C-alpha positions in Angstrom: 82.8 141.3 142.3 81.9 137.6 143.0 84.3 135.1 141.6 83.4 131.8 139.9 85.8 129.0 139.3 85.2 126.5 136.4 84.7 123.2 138.1 84.1 121.3 134.9 87.9 120.7 134.8 89.9 118.7 137.3 92.0 120.8 139.6 95.6 119.7 138.8 98.8 120.8 140.5 100.4 123.8 138.9 102.9 121.7 137.1 103.6 121.2 133.4 106.4 120.1 131.1 108.8 122.7 129.9 107.6 124.4 126.8 109.8 122.4 124.3 108.6 119.1 125.9 104.9 120.2 126.1 103.2 118.7 123.1 99.9 120.1 124.1 101.0 123.7 124.2 103.3 123.4 121.1 100.4 121.9 119.1 98.2 124.9 120.1 100.9 127.4 119.2 101.6 125.8 115.8 97.9 125.7 115.1 97.7 129.4 115.8 100.6 130.0 113.5 98.9 128.1 110.7 95.8 130.2 111.2 97.9 133.4 111.0 99.3 132.0 107.7 95.8 131.7 106.3 95.0 135.2 107.5 97.9 136.6 105.6 96.9 134.8 102.4 93.4 136.2 102.8 94.5 139.8 103.6 96.7 139.9 100.4 93.9 138.5 98.3 91.4 140.9 99.8 93.7 144.0 99.3 94.3 143.0 95.6 90.7 142.2 94.8 89.5 145.4 96.5 92.0 147.5 94.5 90.7 145.9 91.3 87.1 146.8 92.0 87.3 150.5 92.5 89.1 153.6 93.7 91.8 153.6 96.4 89.2 155.0 98.8 86.9 152.1 98.2 89.7 149.6 98.7 90.5 151.3 102.0 86.9 151.0 103.0 86.9 147.3 102.3 90.1 146.7 104.2 88.8 148.7 107.2 85.5 146.8 107.3 86.7 144.4 110.0 88.3 147.2 112.1 85.1 148.9 113.4 83.3 145.8 114.7 86.5 144.5 116.2 87.2 147.7 118.0 83.6 148.2 119.1 82.9 144.6 120.3 86.3 143.6 121.7 85.6 144.6 125.2 82.4 142.6 125.0 84.4 139.7 123.8 86.7 140.2 126.8 83.8 140.2 129.2 82.4 137.0 127.6 85.9 135.4 127.9 86.0 136.1 131.6 82.4 135.0 132.2 82.5 131.8 130.1 85.0 129.2 128.8 87.9 130.7 126.6 88.4 127.5 124.7 84.8 127.2 123.7 84.7 130.8 122.6 87.7 130.1 120.3 86.0 127.1 118.9 82.7 129.0 118.3 84.6 131.9 116.6 86.4 129.5 114.4 83.2 127.7 113.4 81.7 131.0 112.6 84.6 132.1 110.4 84.5 128.8 108.5 80.8 129.2 107.9 81.3 132.8 106.7 83.8 131.7 104.2 81.7 128.8 103.0 78.8 131.2 102.5 81.0 133.7 100.7 82.2 131.0 98.3 78.6 130.1 97.5 77.7 133.8 96.9 80.9 134.1 94.8 79.9 131.2 92.7 76.3 132.6 92.2 77.0 136.2 91.6 80.7 136.8 91.3 82.9 139.1 93.4 81.5 142.5 94.6 82.3 145.2 97.1 79.2 144.2 99.1 80.4 140.7 99.5 83.9 141.8 100.6 82.3 144.2 103.1 80.1 141.6 104.6 82.9 139.1 105.0 85.2 141.7 106.5 82.5 142.8 109.0 81.7 139.3 110.1 85.4 138.5 110.5 85.7 141.6 112.7 82.9 140.3 114.9 84.6 136.9 115.2 88.0 138.5 115.9 86.4 140.5 118.8 85.4 137.2 120.4 88.5 135.2 119.5 91.3 137.6 120.4 90.6 138.0 124.1 90.0 134.3 124.5 93.3 133.4 122.8 95.1 135.8 125.1 93.5 134.3 128.2 93.9 130.6 127.3 97.7 130.3 127.9 97.1 130.8 131.7 95.4 127.4 131.6 98.2 125.7 129.6 101.6 126.7 131.1 102.9 127.9 134.4 103.3 131.6 134.8 107.1 131.6 134.3 106.7 130.0 130.9 104.2 132.6 129.6 107.0 134.8 128.2 108.6 132.0 126.3 105.2 130.9 124.9 104.6 134.5 123.9 107.9 134.6 122.1 107.1 131.4 120.2 103.7 132.8 119.1 105.4 136.0 118.0 108.0 134.1 116.0 105.2 132.0 114.3 103.3 135.2 113.4 106.4 136.6 111.8 107.0 133.5 109.7 103.3 133.6 108.7 103.7 137.1 107.5 106.9 136.4 105.6 105.5 133.3 103.8 101.8 133.9 103.8 101.9 137.1 101.7 103.6 135.7 98.7 101.5 132.5 98.8 98.4 134.8 98.9 99.7 136.6 95.8 100.2 133.3 93.9 96.8 132.0 94.9 94.9 135.1 93.9 96.8 135.3 90.6 96.0 131.6 89.8 92.5 131.1 91.2 91.2 134.5 92.2 89.9 135.4 95.6 88.1 132.0 95.9 91.4 130.3 96.1 92.4 132.5 99.1 89.0 131.8 100.7 89.5 128.1 100.5 93.0 128.4 101.9 91.9 130.6 104.8 89.0 128.2 105.5 91.4 125.3 105.7 93.6 127.2 108.2 90.5 127.8 110.4 89.6 124.2 110.2 93.2 123.3 111.4 93.0 125.6 114.5 89.4 124.4 115.1 90.6 120.8 115.3 93.5 121.9 117.5 91.3 123.8 119.9 89.0 120.7 120.2 91.9 118.4 120.9 93.9 120.7 123.2 92.2 120.8 126.6 93.3 123.2 129.3 95.4 121.8 132.2 93.7 123.9 134.9 90.5 125.7 135.6 90.4 129.5 135.4 88.7 131.8 137.9 85.8 133.5 136.3 84.0 136.7 137.3 80.4 137.6 136.9 78.3 140.6 137.8 74.6 141.4 137.4 75.2 141.5 133.6 77.8 141.4 130.9 77.6 145.2 130.8 78.5 145.4 134.5 81.4 143.1 133.9 82.7 145.4 131.2 82.5 148.4 133.6 84.2 146.4 136.3 87.0 145.5 133.9 87.7 149.1 133.2 87.6 149.9 136.9 90.1 147.1 137.5 92.5 148.5 134.9 92.2 152.0 136.3 92.8 151.0 139.9 95.5 148.3 139.4 98.8 150.1 138.8 100.9 147.1 137.8 98.4 146.1 135.0 97.6 149.7 134.0 101.3 150.6 133.5 102.0 147.4 131.4 99.0 148.2 129.2 100.3 151.8 128.7 103.8 150.6 127.9 102.7 147.9 125.5 100.4 150.4 123.7 103.3 152.8 123.3 105.0 150.2 121.1 102.4 150.9 118.4 101.8 154.6 119.1 105.4 155.6 118.8 107.3 152.8 117.0 104.9 151.8 114.2 104.5 155.3 112.6 108.2 155.8 112.4 108.9 152.3 111.0 106.0 152.1 108.6 105.7 155.7 107.4 109.0 157.4 108.4 111.1 154.7 106.8 109.3 154.9 103.4 109.5 158.7 103.5 113.2 158.6 104.2 113.8 156.2 101.3 111.8 158.6 99.0 113.5 161.7 100.4 117.0 160.3 99.7 116.1 158.6 96.4 117.3 155.2 97.6 114.6 153.4 95.6 112.1 150.6 96.3 114.7 147.9 96.6 116.3 149.8 99.4 112.9 150.0 101.2 112.5 146.3 100.8 115.9 145.6 102.2 115.3 147.9 105.2 111.9 146.4 105.9 113.4 142.9 105.7 116.2 143.9 108.1 113.6 144.8 110.7 111.9 141.4 110.2 115.1 139.4 110.4 116.2 141.4 113.5 112.9 140.7 115.2 113.2 137.0 114.5 116.8 137.0 115.8 115.7 138.9 118.9 112.7 136.6 119.5 114.9 133.4 119.2 117.5 134.9 121.6 114.8 136.0 124.0 113.3 132.5 124.2 116.6 131.3 125.7 117.5 134.4 127.7 115.5 134.6 130.8 116.5 137.7 132.9 115.4 137.8 136.6 113.5 141.1 136.0 112.2 140.9 132.4 110.1 144.1 132.5 113.0 146.1 133.7 115.3 144.6 131.1 112.7 145.1 128.3 112.3 148.8 129.2 116.0 149.3 129.0 116.2 147.6 125.6 113.3 149.7 124.3 115.1 152.9 125.4 117.9 151.8 123.0 115.2 151.3 120.4 113.8 154.8 121.0 117.3 156.3 120.3 117.3 154.4 117.0 113.9 155.7 116.1 115.0 159.2 116.8 118.0 158.9 114.4 116.1 157.3 111.4 115.5 160.6 109.8 119.1 161.6 109.9 121.3 158.7 109.0 122.9 157.6 105.7 121.8 154.3 104.2 124.4 152.0 105.7 123.8 153.3 109.3 120.0 153.2 108.7 120.2 149.5 107.7 122.1 148.8 111.0 119.7 150.9 113.0 116.6 149.2 111.7 118.1 145.8 112.3 118.8 146.8 115.9 115.2 148.1 116.2 114.0 144.7 115.1 116.2 142.9 117.6 115.1 145.0 120.5 111.5 144.5 119.5 111.9 140.8 119.3 113.6 140.6 122.6 111.4 143.1 124.6 107.9 142.1 123.4 107.8 138.7 125.1 109.4 140.1 128.2 106.5 142.4 128.5 103.6 140.2 127.3 104.6 137.3 129.5 104.5 139.2 132.8 101.4 141.0 131.6 99.6 137.7 131.2 101.0 136.4 134.5 100.2 139.4 136.7 96.6 140.1 135.6 94.1 138.4 137.9 92.6 135.4 136.1 89.0 136.7 136.1 90.1 139.9 134.3 92.4 138.4 131.7 89.9 138.7 128.8 88.9 142.2 129.6 92.4 143.6 130.1 93.6 141.9 126.9 90.6 143.4 125.1 91.5 146.9 126.2 95.1 146.3 125.0 93.7 145.2 121.6 91.4 148.2 121.4 94.3 150.6 122.1 96.4 148.9 119.5 93.7 149.0 116.8 92.4 152.4 117.8 95.5 154.4 118.6 97.8 153.2 115.8 95.8 154.7 112.9 95.6 158.0 114.8 99.4 157.9 115.5 100.1 157.3 111.8 98.0 160.3 110.8 99.6 162.4 113.5 103.1 161.4 112.4 102.3 162.3 108.8 100.9 165.6 109.8 104.0 166.4 111.9 106.3 165.6 109.0 104.4 168.0 106.8 104.9 170.8 109.4 108.3 170.1 110.8 110.0 167.7 108.4 111.0 164.1 108.7 114.1 164.5 110.8 112.4 166.6 113.5 109.4 164.2 113.5 111.5 161.0 114.1 113.4 162.8 116.9 110.1 163.9 118.4 108.5 160.4 118.3 111.8 158.8 119.5 112.1 161.2 122.5 108.4 160.8 123.4 108.8 157.0 123.4 111.9 157.3 125.6 110.0 159.6 128.0 107.2 157.0 128.3 109.7 154.3 129.0 111.4 156.4 131.6 108.1 157.0 133.4 107.5 153.2 133.3 111.0 152.6 134.8 110.3 155.1 137.5 107.5 152.8 138.9 108.9 150.4 141.6 106.4 147.7 140.8 107.6 147.7 137.1 111.2 147.4 138.0 110.5 144.6 140.5 108.2 142.5 138.4 109.4 138.9 137.6 108.4 136.6 134.8 105.6 135.0 136.8 104.2 138.4 137.8 105.6 138.2 141.4 107.9 140.6 143.2 105.6 143.6 142.8 103.1 145.5 144.9 100.7 148.1 143.7 102.2 151.4 144.9 
């Protein structure tokens, strides 16, 4: 595969300020956080409006409208990211999303809200997300040195959590006061903010690009690279396991446990909040704690998490509260320790495509895992199901730990050979 380097940027030494002194990178991260805040507002407004228009099935169709184009087109977005300029792709996607919302506001003013309008907006947002996601994952390699990627990932994760905590209630207030048009305006403003940030924040270094005979051949080559590069393949499998085994137990199993024991909705809110608080504590701690071998450390922490998942169907309320807090802490600690080395170890010309595959696995496998967990609960009961998912997750982590290149990987992706 021939390699192309972007010569439109000056080749600078691989040096940059530390993250907390790096105004360029902090500005970009904060802009992304504000964009996530707008997305949370929009999602709440969309869910509420869709529920008011028809049956639960129709609401589900509206909410899923963005999922299909995102899943189908994300690998294409990854190939375009690796072939062209990631920053310009982000700018183009943001311009597209602003135009979609402006057009939707005009249609809303002319004919009112409808299922068709919500489906069109969701579909077009899914297309934009398929372009934006891989580009946003590849861009950090042009902003910070490899050893800072984990810390930047932790900061982004923390901002996303804050956006979820505060964006949802703001979305509820806006849709109650102004209807879905208020949420559209707020989301459009958030896209304008990140658009301005992307225009102002220029990359420090060029990034190697890859090209084949066509974008399609680049897509095939990206899958080949993932299949034949053990250090990258194993990180993708491990990161995908976080959604496949953890999310169903936390999202579905916890609600079923509360219902089964009659603890009430307030208890579910407290347990869900404990996970979020624990994750924030873990992320803040992880941004200061920098182990020599972050992947090895993260896998060990997640084995503790797997044990907690296995016990969630068995514990009384007090112990369940402590366990979900510990699950949140381990998630907040481990995720940046895995994402940072992932971004550092992938060859530059494959960053977009490998990030796209990870995104596809997250969006595609998690709904299947949710359905599978629910079916298992019906057959075997909740306690047996949480034990099964926790043990399966522990087995996956044990297999990852058995790989020498995973145990030896450092924050900057060094210290590993494909074996």
